[in-house]
C-alpha positions, 0 to 999 in steps of 0.5 A, a space after each residue: 741399184 741396178 735394174 732389169 726390164 723383163 721380157 715376155 716369158 721371163 721367170 724369177 730364177 732365169 732372171 737371177 741366173 742370167 743377171 746375177 750369175 746364180 739361181 741363189 739370188 732368186 729370193 733376194 730378187 723377189 724380196 726386193 720386188 714384193 709387188 710382183 711376187 705373184 707373178 710366175 711368168 712375166 710379161 715384157 716391160 716390168 722393171 725389177 730391182 736387182 740385188 747386189 752381188 756377193 763377193 765370195 772369199 776363197 777360204 782355201 787361201 791363207 788370210 794374207 793371200 785373200 783379195 781385199 785382206 789388210 796386212 
């Protein structure tokens, strides 16, 4: 898994957005780093484990046109 080393002033939601592309990853990020859940504004130098990004399927496409669909 990937990691991120905090900079002074980082916050959970900002890390999720900047590193993973969405604040929707905030809960997963916090769950993977339980030992730091009490921190709201990070100091520099804490190494956090980043969750895997989800791959979204565009459901508006028919199944045979979706990326990764098998024939």
